[in-house]
Steps between C-alpha positions, in 0.01 A plus 500: 500500500565516131809644331486778242553285191274241340488173697823304462708793376646642822445855617528757777305522825495731802459274803380575853510276807236639738476507882866453583674640813600863423877555499583129497771367268339316209618199305353393165519159339393427144428136426704415811810707414600805703492820294591861573210722398334800659642709782558208740289668771121496551353849455334698780157400363580132565536405134804377310521628144716360221501465123562185303590441135455149368679445169321175417146382552390282785385495858708674766448447874606791720550470877569816699612450862550779755497495880374142513209568261486343153281582202482272196355594164524373145564688174402372157728633228 
């Protein structure tokens, strides 16, 4: 996924981790560091929604884990 700014400038992105266990507690890591973002609970539709603002350009790896299920995706900012 690409951020909102020109490549290398940072930006904002709405993120979604799909097909997670509904109601499960969710944990997000960004480039290996735990972060607090989103509601902390997978929605009833089985997706975990969160927003991310990257102040500098670069590649960001997100891992969302909930109920033993993990989803990994990469943002280019």
